[in-house]
C-alpha positions as CSV (number, residue, x, y, z in Angstrom):
1,M,-10.1,9.0,21.8
2,E,-8.0,5.9,21.5
3,S,-4.5,4.5,20.9
4,K,-3.9,1.7,18.5
5,S,-1.2,-0.7,18.6
6,V,0.4,-1.3,14.9
7,A,2.1,-4.7,16.5
8,E,-1.2,-5.9,17.6
9,A,-2.6,-4.9,14.2
10,F,-0.4,-7.0,12.3
11,A,-0.4,-9.8,14.7
12,S,-4.3,-10.2,14.0
13,F,-3.8,-11.2,10.3
14,D,-1.2,-13.1,7.9
15,E,-2.8,-12.6,4.6
16,T,-0.7,-10.5,2.1
17,W,-1.9,-7.9,-0.4
18,S,-4.9,-7.5,1.9
19,P,-4.9,-4.1,3.6
20,R,-6.6,-3.3,6.7
21,V,-7.9,0.0,7.9
22,L,-6.1,0.9,11.3
23,A,-7.4,4.5,11.5
24,E,-9.2,7.3,9.7
25,L,-8.5,11.2,9.6
26,N,-9.4,14.0,7.4
27,G,-11.1,11.6,4.9
28,Q,-7.9,9.5,4.7
29,H,-7.3,5.9,5.7
30,V,-4.2,4.8,7.8
31,K,-3.7,1.0,6.7
32,V,-1.6,-1.6,7.6
33,A,-0.7,-4.4,4.9
34,R,1.8,-7.3,4.4
35,L,3.3,-7.5,1.2
36,E,5.2,-10.3,-0.5
37,G,6.2,-10.7,-4.0
38,T,5.1,-8.3,-6.9
39,F,1.8,-6.5,-6.9
40,V,-0.1,-5.5,-10.2
41,W,0.7,-2.5,-12.1
42,H,-2.0,0.4,-11.3
43,S,-2.6,3.8,-10.7
44,H,-5.2,6.0,-8.9
45,A,-6.3,8.9,-10.7
46,D,-7.4,11.0,-8.1
47,A,-5.3,9.8,-5.1
48,D,-1.9,9.9,-3.8
49,E,-0.6,6.9,-2.0
50,L,2.0,6.8,0.6
51,F,4.0,3.7,1.6
52,Y,5.9,3.8,4.8
53,L,8.0,0.5,5.4
54,L,8.1,-0.9,8.8
55,E,9.7,-4.0,8.2
56,G,11.4,-6.1,5.5
57,D,12.4,-4.8,2.1
58,L,10.4,-3.1,-0.4
59,T,10.7,-1.5,-3.8
60,V,8.0,0.8,-5.2
61,E,8.4,0.9,-9.2
62,Y,7.0,3.6,-11.4
63,R,6.3,3.6,-14.9
64,R,7.0,6.8,-16.8
65,D,5.0,8.3,-19.6
66,D,7.6,6.9,-22.0
67,G,7.0,3.3,-20.7
68,E,10.5,3.1,-18.9
69,T,10.4,2.5,-15.3
70,D,12.1,3.9,-12.4
71,A,12.4,2.3,-9.0
72,V,12.6,3.4,-5.2
73,H,14.0,1.2,-2.9
74,L,12.9,1.7,0.8
75,D,14.8,0.6,4.0
76,V,12.8,0.4,7.3
77,G,11.6,3.8,8.4
78,D,11.7,5.1,4.8
79,L,8.5,6.3,2.8
80,T,7.4,7.0,-0.9
81,V,4.6,8.6,-2.2
82,A,2.8,7.3,-5.5
83,P,1.5,10.5,-7.0
84,A,-2.3,10.5,-8.4
85,G,-2.3,9.4,-12.0
86,V,1.4,7.6,-11.9
87,E,1.3,3.8,-12.6
88,H,3.2,2.0,-9.8
89,R,3.6,-1.4,-8.3
90,P,5.1,-2.4,-4.9
91,V,7.7,-5.4,-5.1
92,A,8.6,-7.2,-1.7
93,D,11.7,-9.2,-1.5
94,G,10.2,-11.4,1.2
95,E,7.4,-10.4,3.6
96,A,7.4,-6.6,4.2
97,K,4.9,-4.7,6.8
98,V,4.0,-1.3,5.7
99,L,1.5,1.4,6.5
100,L,-0.4,3.0,3.8
101,F,-2.0,6.3,3.8
102,E,-4.5,7.2,1.1
103,P,-8.2,8.7,0.5
104,A,-10.8,6.6,2.0
105,G,-12.4,4.7,-0.8
106,T,-9.4,4.1,-2.8
107,R,-9.3,0.8,-4.4
108,N,-5.9,-1.4,-3.6
109,T,-5.6,-2.0,-7.2
110,G,-6.6,1.2,-8.5
111,D,-7.3,1.2,-12.2
112,A,-6.2,-2.4,-12.9
113,A,-8.8,-5.0,-13.8
114,D,-10.1,-7.0,-10.8
115,D,-8.0,-10.1,-9.9
116,E,-7.6,-12.2,-6.6
117,R,-5.9,-9.2,-4.9
118,T,-8.7,-6.8,-5.3
119,V,-9.9,-5.8,-1.9
120,T,-13.6,-4.3,-2.1
121,D,-14.6,-4.5,1.6
122,L,-11.9,-3.4,3.9
123,E,-11.6,-4.9,7.4
124,R,-11.3,-2.4,9.9
125,L,-9.2,-3.0,13.2
C-alpha cells in the first residue's frame, strides 16, 4: 500500500493530451492529464469516462443522436461522466488539469481514427 501525490504526478510531465496512469482499482485506471484546446470527437462503446477538473477551465461537449451538441462546463472541483457510447470531446480554454477514471485499456481517442493524440502505451507514474 502506498500514497500517490497528484501534485508530483503533474510535476513529472508537461505534455498535453497524454494521460498517465496514477493508480488502478477494480479494473479501472485513475489517470492524470493536462488538456489544452479542443480534442477529437470520440466515444467509448463499452466504457463510461469520468472527468474531474482539478485546475483550469474545461467544457465537455456531448453530441446527441440528432447531431446537436450539449455542453457541460466544469469549474474546479466539478466532474462529469461521458456515458458509454455517447460521442464527446473535452475543450480546455488554456491548460486544464484533470483526473480521469475509466476502465483499464480504454483508448483515449476511443473510436476515432488514430491521430497524433492517440496514446497506445500509457506511462505509469
